[in-house]
C-alpha positions, 0 to 999 in steps of 0.5 A: 274961733281961729286966731291964726293970722295968714302965713301962720303954720297950720300946726305950731307943734308940727316940726320940719321933720314931721313934714319931711316924714309925710313927704317921704311917705307920700313919695314912697306911695307914689313910687309904688304906683309908678313901679306898678305902671312900669311893671305892667309896661314891662309885662306887656312888652314881654308878652308881646315879644314872647308872642312874636317869638312863639309865633316865629318858633311855631312856624318852624315846628311841626307835630308828627306821629312817631312809632316806637321801635323799642321798649321805653328805658330811662336816662338821666335828665339834662342837669344834676339832681334831675329825675330820669326821663323815659325814652324810646327809639322811634321812627317817623317821616318828616318831610313826608319822603324822609324817614328818621329814627332816633331816641325820643322822650315818651310816656313811661308806659310806652311799649314797642309799636305805640304811636307817640306825638312828637314835635320836629323842626323843618328838617324833621329833627326832634325839637321843643314844643313851641311855647303856649299861652300859659308859658307866655303869660307866666313869663310876662307876669314874672318879668313884670312882677320882678320889675315892680319889685326891684323898683319898689325895693329901690324906692324903699331903700332910698326913702328908708335912708332919707327917713333915717337921716331925718330921724337922726337930725330930729333927735339931735334937734330935740337934744339941743332944745332939751338942753336949753329947756330942761334946767328951767323946767326941772329946776335942777342945776347942770354940772358947772352951773352955780347957784344964783343965790349966794 
């Protein structure tokens, strides 16, 4: 039979620190859910922006067939500690009336006279391939995951700091309460306490 009166706490052994810990853990779970929503929103926005940029880039990129006019050689990559890239001199026409001859990246086994696919800009100069769906998706997932991770780490740090403060305060409360209870409970005298029996 339940003898608790209305207004009595649900569990008299449950302390304010316990309730604070429960609230903080619930806050962290909620923060993780909100971070997931924010991460999805960031990823979706990044996907849309990257798709629009890719469409704009693709309008100014053209795939042409170039013919190599020399053997493939190797040159250093664009940065330090990058592997050498095979290149060969090649010629192509773009626009149709304008001929170009430049050294361009090619497969390693390319020989003189081989046809290679090449991306060029509106002026016919070599250009990077427009980003594909896989590149766009990878970028969006990376940004969304990064945003989620930053928010979760920030929430985790804030909750951890607050939990540390609650635990420290709780330990101090226990210490104060124990100092009051322990002499009566154990029957031992503390320094400075005299015997009541003289």
